[in-house]
CHARMM-style PDB file with segment names, atoms N, HN, CA, C and O in Angstrom:
ATOM      1  N   MET     1     107.731 117.207  39.547  1.00  0.00      PROA
ATOM      2  CA  MET     1     106.654 118.172  39.423  1.00  0.00      PROA
ATOM      3  C   MET     1     106.913 119.214  40.763  1.00  0.00      PROA
ATOM      4  O   MET     1     107.132 118.721  41.869  1.00  0.00      PROA
ATOM      5  N   VAL     2     106.867 120.689  40.564  1.00  0.00      PROA
ATOM      6  HN  VAL     2     106.689 121.090  39.665  1.00  0.00      PROA
ATOM      7  CA  VAL     2     106.994 121.377  41.401  1.00  0.00      PROA
ATOM      8  C   VAL     2     105.403 121.972  41.610  1.00  0.00      PROA
ATOM      9  O   VAL     2     104.735 122.492  40.716  1.00  0.00      PROA
ATOM     10  N   PHE     3     105.026 121.784  42.857  1.00  0.00      PROA
ATOM     11  HN  PHE     3     105.569 121.361  43.583  1.00  0.00      PROA
ATOM     12  CA  PHE     3     103.598 122.734  43.432  1.00  0.00      PROA
ATOM     13  C   PHE     3     103.708 124.073  42.996  1.00  0.00      PROA
ATOM     14  O   PHE     3     104.657 124.841  43.149  1.00  0.00      PROA
ATOM     15  N   ASN     4     102.717 124.245  42.484  1.00  0.00      PROA
ATOM     16  HN  ASN     4     101.946 123.620  42.360  1.00  0.00      PROA
ATOM     17  CA  ASN     4     102.278 125.508  41.963  1.00  0.00      PROA
ATOM     18  C   ASN     4     100.706 126.318  42.723  1.00  0.00      PROA
ATOM     19  O   ASN     4      99.702 126.451  42.024  1.00  0.00      PROA
ATOM     20  N   PRO     5     100.724 126.605  43.628  1.00  0.00      PROA
ATOM     21  CA  PRO     5      99.530 126.898  44.147  1.00  0.00      PROA
ATOM     22  C   PRO     5      98.508 127.705  42.700  1.00  0.00      PROA
ATOM     23  O   PRO     5      99.007 128.223  41.701  1.00  0.00      PROA
ATOM     24  N   HSD     6      97.043 127.590  43.006  1.00  0.00      PROA
ATOM     25  HN  HSD     6      96.637 127.169  43.818  1.00  0.00      PROA
ATOM     26  CA  HSD     6      95.887 128.181  41.997  1.00  0.00      PROA
ATOM     27  C   HSD     6      95.856 129.307  42.627  1.00  0.00      PROA
ATOM     28  O   HSD     6      95.434 129.442  43.776  1.00  0.00      PROA
ATOM     29  N   PRO     7      96.323 130.232  41.886  1.00  0.00      PROA
ATOM     30  CA  PRO     7      95.927 132.004  42.628  1.00  0.00      PROA
ATOM     31  C   PRO     7      94.673 131.986  43.244  1.00  0.00      PROA
ATOM     32  O   PRO     7      94.632 132.694  44.251  1.00  0.00      PROA
ATOM     33  N   GLN     8      93.289 131.208  42.867  1.00  0.00      PROA
ATOM     34  HN  GLN     8      93.323 130.633  42.050  1.00  0.00      PROA
ATOM     35  CA  GLN     8      92.143 131.379  43.832  1.00  0.00      PROA
ATOM     36  C   GLN     8      92.163 130.020  44.510  1.00  0.00      PROA
ATOM     37  O   GLN     8      91.130 129.357  44.418  1.00  0.00      PROA
ATOM     38  N   ALA     9      93.144 129.534  45.150  1.00  0.00      PROA
ATOM     39  HN  ALA     9      93.983 130.073  45.225  1.00  0.00      PROA
ATOM     40  CA  ALA     9      92.814 128.695  46.098  1.00  0.00      PROA
ATOM     41  C   ALA     9      92.624 128.967  47.103  1.00  0.00      PROA
ATOM     42  O   ALA     9      91.907 128.166  47.701  1.00  0.00      PROA
ATOM     43  N   GLU    10      93.078 130.122  47.856  1.00  0.00      PROA
ATOM     44  HN  GLU    10      93.661 130.773  47.369  1.00  0.00      PROA
ATOM     45  CA  GLU    10      92.452 130.508  49.187  1.00  0.00      PROA
ATOM     46  C   GLU    10      91.307 130.493  49.454  1.00  0.00      PROA
ATOM     47  O   GLU    10      90.714 129.829  50.304  1.00  0.00      PROA
ATOM     48  N   GLY    11      90.723 131.663  48.315  1.00  0.00      PROA
ATOM     49  HN  GLY    11      91.204 132.203  47.625  1.00  0.00      PROA
ATOM     50  CA  GLY    11      89.253 132.132  47.954  1.00  0.00      PROA
ATOM     51  C   GLY    11      88.476 131.002  47.834  1.00  0.00      PROA
ATOM     52  O   GLY    11      87.397 131.083  48.421  1.00  0.00      PROA
ATOM     53  N   ARG    12      88.726 129.845  47.179  1.00  0.00      PROA
ATOM     54  HN  ARG    12      89.603 129.779  46.703  1.00  0.00      PROA
ATOM     55  CA  ARG    12      88.102 128.547  46.962  1.00  0.00      PROA
ATOM     56  C   ARG    12      88.060 128.054  48.393  1.00  0.00      PROA
ATOM     57  O   ARG    12      86.981 128.317  48.925  1.00  0.00      PROA
ATOM     58  N   ARG    13      88.704 127.576  48.976  1.00  0.00      PROA
ATOM     59  HN  ARG    13      89.580 127.363  48.544  1.00  0.00      PROA
ATOM     60  CA  ARG    13      88.907 127.017  50.502  1.00  0.00      PROA
ATOM     61  C   ARG    13      87.845 127.964  51.087  1.00  0.00      PROA
ATOM     62  O   ARG    13      86.659 127.657  51.208  1.00  0.00      PROA
ATOM     63  N   ARG    14      88.442 129.274  51.479  1.00  0.00      PROA
ATOM     64  HN  ARG    14      89.405 129.524  51.381  1.00  0.00      PROA
ATOM     65  CA  ARG    14      87.463 130.098  52.322  1.00  0.00      PROA
ATOM     66  C   ARG    14      85.953 129.959  52.260  1.00  0.00      PROA
ATOM     67  O   ARG    14      85.154 130.000  53.196  1.00  0.00      PROA
ATOM     68  N   SER    15      85.713 129.774  50.877  1.00  0.00      PROA
ATOM     69  HN  SER    15      86.362 129.741  50.117  1.00  0.00      PROA
ATOM     70  CA  SER    15      84.341 129.780  50.545  1.00  0.00      PROA
ATOM     71  C   SER    15      83.720 128.676  50.974  1.00  0.00      PROA
ATOM     72  O   SER    15      82.590 128.789  51.450  1.00  0.00      PROA
ATOM     73  N   ALA    16      84.471 127.156  50.864  1.00  0.00      PROA
ATOM     74  HN  ALA    16      85.389 127.064  50.477  1.00  0.00      PROA
ATOM     75  CA  ALA    16      83.910 126.326  51.130  1.00  0.00      PROA
ATOM     76  C   ALA    16      83.732 125.952  52.194  1.00  0.00      PROA
ATOM     77  O   ALA    16      82.877 125.099  52.432  1.00  0.00      PROA
ATOM     78  N   VAL    17      84.677 126.624  53.347  1.00  0.00      PROA
ATOM     79  HN  VAL    17      85.371 127.318  53.154  1.00  0.00      PROA
ATOM     80  CA  VAL    17      84.744 126.699  54.874  1.00  0.00      PROA
ATOM     81  C   VAL    17      83.529 127.390  55.269  1.00  0.00      PROA
ATOM     82  O   VAL    17      82.825 126.874  56.137  1.00  0.00      PROA
ATOM     83  N   THR    18      83.142 128.672  54.651  1.00  0.00      PROA
ATOM     84  HN  THR    18      83.713 129.091  53.945  1.00  0.00      PROA
ATOM     85  CA  THR    18      82.079 129.281  54.924  1.00  0.00      PROA
ATOM     86  C   THR    18      80.488 128.567  54.746  1.00  0.00      PROA
ATOM     87  O   THR    18      79.498 128.679  55.468  1.00  0.00      PROA
ATOM     88  N   LEU    19      80.684 127.851  53.562  1.00  0.00      PROA
ATOM     89  HN  LEU    19      81.488 127.760  52.975  1.00  0.00      PROA
ATOM     90  CA  LEU    19      79.420 127.322  53.556  1.00  0.00      PROA
ATOM     91  C   LEU    19      78.965 126.130  54.327  1.00  0.00      PROA
ATOM     92  O   LEU    19      77.814 125.766  54.571  1.00  0.00      PROA
ATOM     93  N   ILE    20      80.434 125.447  54.755  1.00  0.00      PROA
ATOM     94  HN  ILE    20      81.369 125.743  54.557  1.00  0.00      PROA
ATOM     95  CA  ILE    20      80.119 124.268  55.770  1.00  0.00      PROA
ATOM     96  C   ILE    20      79.625 124.791  57.118  1.00  0.00      PROA
ATOM     97  O   ILE    20      78.779 124.219  57.805  1.00  0.00      PROA
ATOM     98  N   LYS    21      80.257 125.970  57.435  1.00  0.00      PROA
ATOM     99  HN  LYS    21      80.944 126.434  56.877  1.00  0.00      PROA
ATOM    100  CA  LYS    21      79.881 126.570  58.609  1.00  0.00      PROA
ATOM    101  C   LYS    21      78.363 126.824  59.012  1.00  0.00      PROA
ATOM    102  O   LYS    21      77.786 126.622  60.080  1.00  0.00      PROA
ATOM    103  N   SER    22      77.842 127.413  57.619  1.00  0.00      PROA
ATOM    104  HN  SER    22      78.312 127.578  56.752  1.00  0.00      PROA
ATOM    105  CA  SER    22      76.561 127.724  57.592  1.00  0.00      PROA
ATOM    106  C   SER    22      75.526 126.908  57.727  1.00  0.00      PROA
ATOM    107  O   SER    22      74.531 127.237  58.373  1.00  0.00      PROA
ATOM    108  N   LEU    23      75.697 125.322  56.907  1.00  0.00      PROA
ATOM    109  HN  LEU    23      76.505 125.054  56.382  1.00  0.00      PROA
ATOM    110  CA  LEU    23      75.404 124.589  56.867  1.00  0.00      PROA
ATOM    111  C   LEU    23      75.072 124.178  58.584  1.00  0.00      PROA
ATOM    112  O   LEU    23      74.008 124.132  59.201  1.00  0.00      PROA
ATOM    113  N   LEU    24      76.152 123.979  58.903  1.00  0.00      PROA
ATOM    114  HN  LEU    24      77.017 124.016  58.401  1.00  0.00      PROA
ATOM    115  CA  LEU    24      76.116 123.165  60.194  1.00  0.00      PROA
ATOM    116  C   LEU    24      75.699 124.272  61.368  1.00  0.00      PROA
ATOM    117  O   LEU    24      75.663 123.891  62.539  1.00  0.00      PROA
ATOM    118  N   ALA    25      75.426 125.467  61.071  1.00  0.00      PROA
ATOM    119  HN  ALA    25      75.455 125.776  60.121  1.00  0.00      PROA
ATOM    120  CA  ALA    25      74.778 126.468  61.980  1.00  0.00      PROA
ATOM    121  C   ALA    25      73.305 126.603  61.836  1.00  0.00      PROA
ATOM    122  O   ALA    25      72.530 126.816  62.769  1.00  0.00      PROA
ATOM    123  N   ASN    26      72.948 126.443  60.428  1.00  0.00      PROA
ATOM    124  HN  ASN    26      73.578 126.271  59.670  1.00  0.00      PROA
ATOM    125  CA  ASN    26      71.546 126.952  60.380  1.00  0.00      PROA
ATOM    126  C   ASN    26      70.418 125.285  60.073  1.00  0.00      PROA
ATOM    127  O   ASN    26      69.911 124.722  59.103  1.00  0.00      PROA
ATOM    128  N   LYS    27      70.495 125.085  61.489  1.00  0.00      PROA
ATOM    129  HN  LYS    27      70.907 125.542  62.277  1.00  0.00      PROA
ATOM    130  CA  LYS    27      69.838 124.081  61.763  1.00  0.00      PROA
ATOM    131  C   LYS    27      67.935 124.245  61.534  1.00  0.00      PROA
ATOM    132  O   LYS    27      67.091 124.349  62.424  1.00  0.00      PROA
ATOM    133  N   GLN    28      67.772 124.223  60.346  1.00  0.00      PROA
ATOM    134  HN  GLN    28      68.457 124.139  59.622  1.00  0.00      PROA
ATOM    135  CA  GLN    28      66.324 124.111  60.000  1.00  0.00      PROA
ATOM    136  C   GLN    28      65.168 123.148  59.722  1.00  0.00      PROA
ATOM    137  O   GLN    28      64.954 122.962  58.524  1.00  0.00      PROA
ATOM    138  N   PRO    29      64.426 122.539  60.532  1.00  0.00      PROA
ATOM    139  CA  PRO    29      63.642 121.510  60.664  1.00  0.00      PROA
ATOM    140  C   PRO    29      63.104 120.896  59.099  1.00  0.00      PROA
ATOM    141  O   PRO    29      62.721 119.747  58.875  1.00  0.00      PROA
ATOM    142  N   GLU    30      63.196 121.932  58.207  1.00  0.00      PROA
ATOM    143  HN  GLU    30      63.507 122.865  58.388  1.00  0.00      PROA
ATOM    144  CA  GLU    30      62.611 121.538  56.670  1.00  0.00      PROA
ATOM    145  C   GLU    30      63.838 120.755  55.830  1.00  0.00      PROA
ATOM    146  O   GLU    30      63.614 119.955  54.922  1.00  0.00      PROA
ATOM    147  N   VAL    31      65.304 121.170  56.350  1.00  0.00      PROA
ATOM    148  HN  VAL    31      65.485 121.820  57.089  1.00  0.00      PROA
ATOM    149  CA  VAL    31      66.340 120.646  55.984  1.00  0.00      PROA
ATOM    150  C   VAL    31      66.626 119.095  56.215  1.00  0.00      PROA
ATOM    151  O   VAL    31      67.193 119.107  57.307  1.00  0.00      PROA
ATOM    152  N   LEU    32      66.569 118.068  55.895  1.00  0.00      PROA
ATOM    153  HN  LEU    32      66.108 118.058  55.008  1.00  0.00      PROA
ATOM    154  CA  LEU    32      67.003 117.000  55.967  1.00  0.00      PROA
ATOM    155  C   LEU    32      68.568 116.689  56.056  1.00  0.00      PROA
ATOM    156  O   LEU    32      69.378 117.151  55.252  1.00  0.00      PROA
ATOM    157  N   PRO    33      68.927 115.790  57.206  1.00  0.00      PROA
ATOM    158  CA  PRO    33      70.228 116.000  57.724  1.00  0.00      PROA
ATOM    159  C   PRO    33      70.963 115.022  56.616  1.00  0.00      PROA
ATOM    160  O   PRO    33      72.185 114.887  56.680  1.00  0.00      PROA
ATOM    161  N   ASP    34      70.337 114.467  55.785  1.00  0.00      PROA
ATOM    162  HN  ASP    34      69.345 114.578  55.733  1.00  0.00      PROA
ATOM    163  CA  ASP    34      71.303 113.426  54.590  1.00  0.00      PROA
ATOM    164  C   ASP    34      71.485 114.407  53.741  1.00  0.00      PROA
ATOM    165  O   ASP    34      72.412 114.296  52.939  1.00  0.00      PROA
ATOM    166  N   HSD    35      70.561 115.713  53.717  1.00  0.00      PROA
ATOM    167  HN  HSD    35      69.808 115.803  54.369  1.00  0.00      PROA
ATOM    168  CA  HSD    35      71.201 116.840  52.447  1.00  0.00      PROA
ATOM    169  C   HSD    35      71.953 117.309  52.782  1.00  0.00      PROA
ATOM    170  O   HSD    35      72.748 117.712  51.933  1.00  0.00      PROA
ATOM    171  N   VAL    36      72.247 117.596  54.232  1.00  0.00      PROA
ATOM    172  HN  VAL    36      71.601 117.270  54.921  1.00  0.00      PROA
ATOM    173  CA  VAL    36      73.635 118.601  54.723  1.00  0.00      PROA
ATOM    174  C   VAL    36      74.651 117.698  54.729  1.00  0.00      PROA
ATOM    175  O   VAL    36      75.792 118.156  54.673  1.00  0.00      PROA
ATOM    176  N   SER    37      74.473 116.290  54.795  1.00  0.00      PROA
ATOM    177  HN  SER    37      73.546 115.918  54.840  1.00  0.00      PROA
ATOM    178  CA  SER    37      75.970 115.515  54.943  1.00  0.00      PROA
ATOM    179  C   SER    37      76.309 115.589  53.413  1.00  0.00      PROA
ATOM    180  O   SER    37      77.404 116.051  53.093  1.00  0.00      PROA
ATOM    181  N   ASP    38      75.416 115.153  52.433  1.00  0.00      PROA
ATOM    182  HN  ASP    38      74.526 114.777  52.693  1.00  0.00      PROA
ATOM    183  CA  ASP    38      75.458 115.319  50.964  1.00  0.00      PROA
ATOM    184  C   ASP    38      76.533 116.673  50.805  1.00  0.00      PROA
ATOM    185  O   ASP    38      77.667 116.613  50.330  1.00  0.00      PROA
ATOM    186  N   LEU    39      75.935 117.744  51.270  1.00  0.00      PROA
ATOM    187  HN  LEU    39      75.014 117.792  51.656  1.00  0.00      PROA
ATOM    188  CA  LEU    39      76.462 119.037  50.766  1.00  0.00      PROA
ATOM    189  C   LEU    39      77.962 119.164  51.474  1.00  0.00      PROA
ATOM    190  O   LEU    39      79.004 119.299  50.832  1.00  0.00      PROA
ATOM    191  N   ILE    40      77.889 119.110  52.577  1.00  0.00      PROA
ATOM    192  HN  ILE    40      77.043 119.000  53.098  1.00  0.00      PROA
ATOM    193  CA  ILE    40      79.543 118.951  53.310  1.00  0.00      PROA
ATOM    194  C   ILE    40      80.202 118.043  52.437  1.00  0.00      PROA
ATOM    195  O   ILE    40      81.151 118.646  51.936  1.00  0.00      PROA
ATOM    196  N   ASP    41      80.152 117.086  52.097  1.00  0.00      PROA
ATOM    197  HN  ASP    41      79.381 116.597  52.504  1.00  0.00      PROA
ATOM    198  CA  ASP    41      81.026 116.082  51.585  1.00  0.00      PROA
ATOM    199  C   ASP    41      81.244 116.566  50.095  1.00  0.00      PROA
ATOM    200  O   ASP    41      82.115 116.070  49.380  1.00  0.00      PROA
ATOM    201  N   VAL    42      80.622 117.300  49.790  1.00  0.00      PROA
ATOM    202  HN  VAL    42      79.914 117.704  50.370  1.00  0.00      PROA
ATOM    203  CA  VAL    42      80.861 117.944  48.075  1.00  0.00      PROA
ATOM    204  C   VAL    42      81.741 118.926  48.557  1.00  0.00      PROA
ATOM    205  O   VAL    42      82.689 118.958  47.773  1.00  0.00      PROA
ATOM    206  N   LEU    43      81.921 119.873  49.603  1.00  0.00      PROA
ATOM    207  HN  LEU    43      81.151 119.847  50.240  1.00  0.00      PROA
ATOM    208  CA  LEU    43      82.521 120.696  50.124  1.00  0.00      PROA
ATOM    209  C   LEU    43      83.503 120.311  50.552  1.00  0.00      PROA
ATOM    210  O   LEU    43      84.387 121.154  50.403  1.00  0.00      PROA
ATOM    211  N   LEU    44      83.802 119.518  50.986  1.00  0.00      PROA
ATOM    212  HN  LEU    44      83.084 118.832  51.107  1.00  0.00      PROA
ATOM    213  CA  LEU    44      84.900 118.924  51.499  1.00  0.00      PROA
ATOM    214  C   LEU    44      85.868 118.408  50.857  1.00  0.00      PROA
ATOM    215  O   LEU    44      86.893 117.946  51.358  1.00  0.00      PROA
ATOM    216  N   TRP    45      85.534 118.471  49.482  1.00  0.00      PROA
ATOM    217  HN  TRP    45      84.701 118.846  49.075  1.00  0.00      PROA
ATOM    218  CA  TRP    45      86.040 117.623  48.119  1.00  0.00      PROA
ATOM    219  C   TRP    45      86.744 118.911  47.766  1.00  0.00      PROA
ATOM    220  O   TRP    45      87.932 118.935  47.446  1.00  0.00      PROA
ATOM    221  N   ARG    46      85.869 120.127  47.845  1.00  0.00      PROA
ATOM    222  HN  ARG    46      84.904 120.107  48.105  1.00  0.00      PROA
ATOM    223  CA  ARG    46      86.309 121.251  46.755  1.00  0.00      PROA
ATOM    224  C   ARG    46      87.622 121.736  47.794  1.00  0.00      PROA
ATOM    225  O   ARG    46      88.698 122.136  47.350  1.00  0.00      PROA
ATOM    226  N   ILE    47      87.352 121.632  49.015  1.00  0.00      PROA
ATOM    227  HN  ILE    47      86.478 121.306  49.376  1.00  0.00      PROA
ATOM    228  CA  ILE    47      88.543 122.129  49.726  1.00  0.00      PROA
ATOM    229  C   ILE    47      89.944 121.212  49.244  1.00  0.00      PROA
ATOM    230  O   ILE    47      91.024 121.712  48.929  1.00  0.00      PROA
ATOM    231  N   THR    48      89.655 119.909  49.273  1.00  0.00      PROA
ATOM    232  HN  THR    48      88.778 119.503  49.529  1.00  0.00      PROA
ATOM    233  CA  THR    48      90.899 119.465  48.679  1.00  0.00      PROA
ATOM    234  C   THR    48      91.052 119.343  47.494  1.00  0.00      PROA
ATOM    235  O   THR    48      92.049 118.752  47.081  1.00  0.00      PROA
ATOM    236  N   GLU    49      90.076 119.882  46.593  1.00  0.00      PROA
ATOM    237  HN  GLU    49      89.265 120.362  46.929  1.00  0.00      PROA
ATOM    238  CA  GLU    49      90.501 120.400  44.762  1.00  0.00      PROA
ATOM    239  C   GLU    49      90.890 122.047  44.871  1.00  0.00      PROA
ATOM    240  O   GLU    49      90.629 122.552  43.780  1.00  0.00      PROA
ATOM    241  N   ALA    50      91.349 122.911  45.679  1.00  0.00      PROA
ATOM    242  HN  ALA    50      91.561 122.501  46.566  1.00  0.00      PROA
ATOM    243  CA  ALA    50      91.145 124.428  45.648  1.00  0.00      PROA
ATOM    244  C   ALA    50      92.251 124.671  44.968  1.00  0.00      PROA
ATOM    245  O   ALA    50      92.330 125.835  44.577  1.00  0.00      PROA
ATOM    246  N   ASP    51      93.423 123.750  44.598  1.00  0.00      PROA
ATOM    247  HN  ASP    51      93.359 122.804  44.916  1.00  0.00      PROA
ATOM    248  CA  ASP    51      94.857 123.914  43.859  1.00  0.00      PROA
ATOM    249  C   ASP    51      94.724 123.374  42.543  1.00  0.00      PROA
ATOM    250  O   ASP    51      95.592 123.576  41.694  1.00  0.00      PROA
ATOM    251  N   GLY    52      93.320 122.452  42.232  1.00  0.00      PROA
ATOM    252  HN  GLY    52      92.615 122.287  42.921  1.00  0.00      PROA
ATOM    253  CA  GLY    52      93.224 121.675  41.045  1.00  0.00      PROA
ATOM    254  C   GLY    52      93.185 120.298  41.372  1.00  0.00      PROA
ATOM    255  O   GLY    52      93.765 120.067  42.433  1.00  0.00      PROA
ATOM    256  N   LYS    53      92.690 119.291  40.809  1.00  0.00      PROA
ATOM    257  HN  LYS    53      92.219 119.479  39.947  1.00  0.00      PROA
ATOM    258  CA  LYS    53      92.289 118.027  40.784  1.00  0.00      PROA
ATOM    259  C   LYS    53      93.470 117.477  41.047  1.00  0.00      PROA
ATOM    260  O   LYS    53      93.685 116.800  42.053  1.00  0.00      PROA
ATOM    261  N   TYR    54      94.583 117.815  39.871  1.00  0.00      PROA
ATOM    262  HN  TYR    54      94.409 118.364  39.054  1.00  0.00      PROA
ATOM    263  CA  TYR    54      95.934 117.013  40.266  1.00  0.00      PROA
ATOM    264  C   TYR    54      97.108 117.605  40.312  1.00  0.00      PROA
ATOM    265  O   TYR    54      98.159 117.100  39.918  1.00  0.00      PROA
ATOM    266  N   ASN    55      96.909 119.226  41.028  1.00  0.00      PROA
ATOM    267  HN  ASN    55      96.055 119.636  41.347  1.00  0.00      PROA
ATOM    268  CA  ASN    55      98.029 120.089  41.187  1.00  0.00      PROA
ATOM    269  C   ASN    55      97.848 119.885  42.806  1.00  0.00      PROA
ATOM    270  O   ASN    55      97.281 120.729  43.500  1.00  0.00      PROA
ATOM    271  N   THR    56      98.363 118.743  43.294  1.00  0.00      PROA
ATOM    272  HN  THR    56      98.824 118.057  42.731  1.00  0.00      PROA
ATOM    273  CA  THR    56      98.472 118.857  45.122  1.00  0.00      PROA
ATOM    274  C   THR    56      99.544 119.095  45.569  1.00  0.00      PROA
ATOM    275  O   THR    56     100.570 118.835  44.940  1.00  0.00      PROA
ATOM    276  N   ARG    57      99.544 119.620  46.704  1.00  0.00      PROA
ATOM    277  HN  ARG    57      98.711 119.831  47.215  1.00  0.00      PROA
ATOM    278  CA  ARG    57     100.909 119.729  47.444  1.00  0.00      PROA
ATOM    279  C   ARG    57     101.428 118.689  47.541  1.00  0.00      PROA
ATOM    280  O   ARG    57     102.466 118.548  46.894  1.00  0.00      PROA
ATOM    281  N   TYR    58     100.920 117.488  48.408  1.00  0.00      PROA
ATOM    282  HN  TYR    58     100.077 117.602  48.934  1.00  0.00      PROA
ATOM    283  CA  TYR    58     101.461 116.672  49.097  1.00  0.00      PROA
ATOM    284  C   TYR    58     101.332 115.207  47.779  1.00  0.00      PROA
ATOM    285  O   TYR    58     100.304 115.199  47.101  1.00  0.00      PROA
ATOM    286  N   LYS    59     101.978 114.522  47.624  1.00  0.00      PROA
ATOM    287  HN  LYS    59     102.812 114.528  48.175  1.00  0.00      PROA
ATOM    288  CA  LYS    59     102.105 113.218  46.763  1.00  0.00      PROA
ATOM    289  C   LYS    59     103.013 112.404  47.592  1.00  0.00      PROA
ATOM    290  O   LYS    59     104.037 112.766  48.170  1.00  0.00      PROA
ATOM    291  N   SER    60     102.286 110.871  47.536  1.00  0.00      PROA
ATOM    292  HN  SER    60     101.454 110.576  47.066  1.00  0.00      PROA
ATOM    293  CA  SER    60     103.378 109.485  47.943  1.00  0.00      PROA
ATOM    294  C   SER    60     104.466 109.795  47.130  1.00  0.00      PROA
ATOM    295  O   SER    60     104.775 110.710  46.366  1.00  0.00      PROA
ATOM    296  N   SER    61     104.983 108.689  47.555  1.00  0.00      PROA
ATOM    297  HN  SER    61     104.732 107.946  48.176  1.00  0.00      PROA
ATOM    298  CA  SER    61     106.307 108.353  47.054  1.00  0.00      PROA
ATOM    299  C   SER    61     106.181 107.355  45.726  1.00  0.00      PROA
ATOM    300  O   SER    61     106.963 107.442  44.780  1.00  0.00      PROA
ATOM    301  N   GLY    62     105.236 106.524  45.778  1.00  0.00      PROA
ATOM    302  HN  GLY    62     104.600 106.453  46.547  1.00  0.00      PROA
ATOM    303  CA  GLY    62     104.573 105.936  44.913  1.00  0.00      PROA
ATOM    304  C   GLY    62     103.835 106.561  43.478  1.00  0.00      PROA
ATOM    305  O   GLY    62     103.948 106.097  42.344  1.00  0.00      PROA
ATOM    306  N   ALA    63     103.149 107.607  43.852  1.00  0.00      PROA
ATOM    307  HN  ALA    63     103.057 107.985  44.774  1.00  0.00      PROA
ATOM    308  CA  ALA    63     102.866 108.387  42.691  1.00  0.00      PROA
ATOM    309  C   ALA    63     103.802 109.072  42.175  1.00  0.00      PROA
ATOM    310  O   ALA    63     103.940 109.031  40.953  1.00  0.00      PROA
ATOM    311  N   LEU    64     104.744 109.933  43.045  1.00  0.00      PROA
ATOM    312  HN  LEU    64     104.632 109.965  44.038  1.00  0.00      PROA
ATOM    313  CA  LEU    64     105.843 110.366  42.509  1.00  0.00      PROA
ATOM    314  C   LEU    64     106.952 109.612  41.520  1.00  0.00      PROA
ATOM    315  O   LEU    64     107.819 110.067  40.774  1.00  0.00      PROA
ATOM    316  N   GLU    65     106.590 108.431  41.806  1.00  0.00      PROA
ATOM    317  HN  GLU    65     105.886 108.061  42.412  1.00  0.00      PROA
ATOM    318  CA  GLU    65     107.536 107.307  41.040  1.00  0.00      PROA
ATOM    319  C   GLU    65     106.630 106.619  39.569  1.00  0.00      PROA
ATOM    320  O   GLU    65     107.140 106.010  38.629  1.00  0.00      PROA
ATOM    321  N   CYS    66     105.408 106.904  39.736  1.00  0.00      PROA
ATOM    322  HN  CYS    66     104.993 107.399  40.499  1.00  0.00      PROA
ATOM    323  CA  CYS    66     104.443 106.555  38.533  1.00  0.00      PROA
ATOM    324  C   CYS    66     104.835 106.876  37.675  1.00  0.00      PROA
ATOM    325  O   CYS    66     104.979 108.096  37.601  1.00  0.00      PROA
ATOM    326  N   ALA    67     105.262 106.044  36.477  1.00  0.00      PROA
ATOM    327  HN  ALA    67     105.144 105.053  36.536  1.00  0.00      PROA
ATOM    328  CA  ALA    67     105.710 105.903  35.063  1.00  0.00      PROA
ATOM    329  C   ALA    67     104.317 106.667  34.289  1.00  0.00      PROA
ATOM    330  O   ALA    67     104.445 107.607  33.505  1.00  0.00      PROA
ATOM    331  N   ASN    68     103.369 106.237  34.568  1.00  0.00      PROA
ATOM    332  HN  ASN    68     103.265 105.473  35.205  1.00  0.00      PROA
ATOM    333  CA  ASN    68     101.873 106.807  33.830  1.00  0.00      PROA
ATOM    334  C   ASN    68     101.037 107.194  34.538  1.00  0.00      PROA
ATOM    335  O   ASN    68     100.576 106.564  35.490  1.00  0.00      PROA
ATOM    336  N   ASN    69     100.617 108.617  34.074  1.00  0.00      PROA
ATOM    337  HN  ASN    69     100.992 109.129  33.301  1.00  0.00      PROA
ATOM    338  CA  ASN    69     100.016 109.497  35.153  1.00  0.00      PROA
ATOM    339  C   ASN    69      98.232 109.197  35.539  1.00  0.00      PROA
ATOM    340  O   ASN    69      97.555 109.298  36.562  1.00  0.00      PROA
ATOM    341  N   SER    70      97.929 108.737  33.937  1.00  0.00      PROA
ATOM    342  HN  SER    70      98.480 108.655  33.106  1.00  0.00      PROA
ATOM    343  CA  SER    70      96.800 108.155  33.825  1.00  0.00      PROA
ATOM    344  C   SER    70      96.093 107.256  34.809  1.00  0.00      PROA
ATOM    345  O   SER    70      94.884 107.036  34.738  1.00  0.00      PROA
ATOM    346  N   GLN    71      97.120 106.594  36.001  1.00  0.00      PROA
ATOM    347  HN  GLN    71      98.102 106.773  36.058  1.00  0.00      PROA
ATOM    348  CA  GLN    71      97.000 105.614  36.900  1.00  0.00      PROA
ATOM    349  C   GLN    71      96.687 106.145  38.199  1.00  0.00      PROA
ATOM    350  O   GLN    71      96.034 105.468  38.992  1.00  0.00      PROA
ATOM    351  N   LEU    72      97.175 107.526  38.541  1.00  0.00      PROA
ATOM    352  HN  LEU    72      97.706 108.076  37.896  1.00  0.00      PROA
ATOM    353  CA  LEU    72      96.814 108.056  39.612  1.00  0.00      PROA
ATOM    354  C   LEU    72      95.503 108.764  39.743  1.00  0.00      PROA
ATOM    355  O   LEU    72      94.826 109.043  38.753  1.00  0.00      PROA
ATOM    356  N   ARG    73      95.124 109.071  41.043  1.00  0.00      PROA
ATOM    357  HN  ARG    73      95.674 108.844  41.847  1.00  0.00      PROA
ATOM    358  CA  ARG    73      93.774 109.298  41.614  1.00  0.00      PROA
ATOM    359  C   ARG    73      93.882 110.500  42.708  1.00  0.00      PROA
ATOM    360  O   ARG    73      94.789 110.592  43.534  1.00  0.00      PROA
ATOM    361  N   HSD    74      92.889 111.324  42.577  1.00  0.00      PROA
ATOM    362  HN  HSD    74      92.152 111.250  41.905  1.00  0.00      PROA
ATOM    363  CA  HSD    74      92.871 112.394  43.950  1.00  0.00      PROA
ATOM    364  C   HSD    74      92.423 111.444  44.834  1.00  0.00      PROA
ATOM    365  O   HSD    74      91.639 110.536  44.556  1.00  0.00      PROA
ATOM    366  N   GLU    75      92.826 111.615  45.688  1.00  0.00      PROA
ATOM    367  HN  GLU    75      93.463 112.352  45.914  1.00  0.00      PROA
ATOM    368  CA  GLU    75      92.817 111.215  47.135  1.00  0.00      PROA
ATOM    369  C   GLU    75      93.167 112.271  48.362  1.00  0.00      PROA
ATOM    370  O   GLU    75      94.228 112.885  48.479  1.00  0.00      PROA
ATOM    371  N   HSD    76      92.005 112.339  49.263  1.00  0.00      PROA
ATOM    372  HN  HSD    76      91.143 111.841  49.167  1.00  0.00      PROA
ATOM    373  CA  HSD    76      92.222 113.188  50.398  1.00  0.00      PROA
ATOM    374  C   HSD    76      92.245 112.474  51.689  1.00  0.00      PROA
ATOM    375  O   HSD    76      91.805 111.333  51.822  1.00  0.00      PROA
ATOM    376  N   VAL    77      92.739 113.135  52.584  1.00  0.00      PROA
ATOM    377  HN  VAL    77      93.097 114.062  52.476  1.00  0.00      PROA
ATOM    378  CA  VAL    77      93.035 112.311  53.871  1.00  0.00      PROA
ATOM    379  C   VAL    77      92.330 113.101  54.860  1.00  0.00      PROA
ATOM    380  OT1 VAL    77      92.333 112.755  56.042  1.00  0.00      PROA
TER     381      VAL     77
END
């Protein structure tokens, strides 16, 4: 399978990175650290999924050899 970048991938990544920076920079006492952490976790996943959930640039040899795509999972490192 050939990797084809999503046309909006760079914008999606920039948006998520901008939001992460904003969350880290704006230390407000009313905002719970757990909420900040949860939001950053979601935004990091958005970065890994910028090209789509299954359209990833890098794949392990095991994933490339898998006969049943329903067994594959999106992971990030």
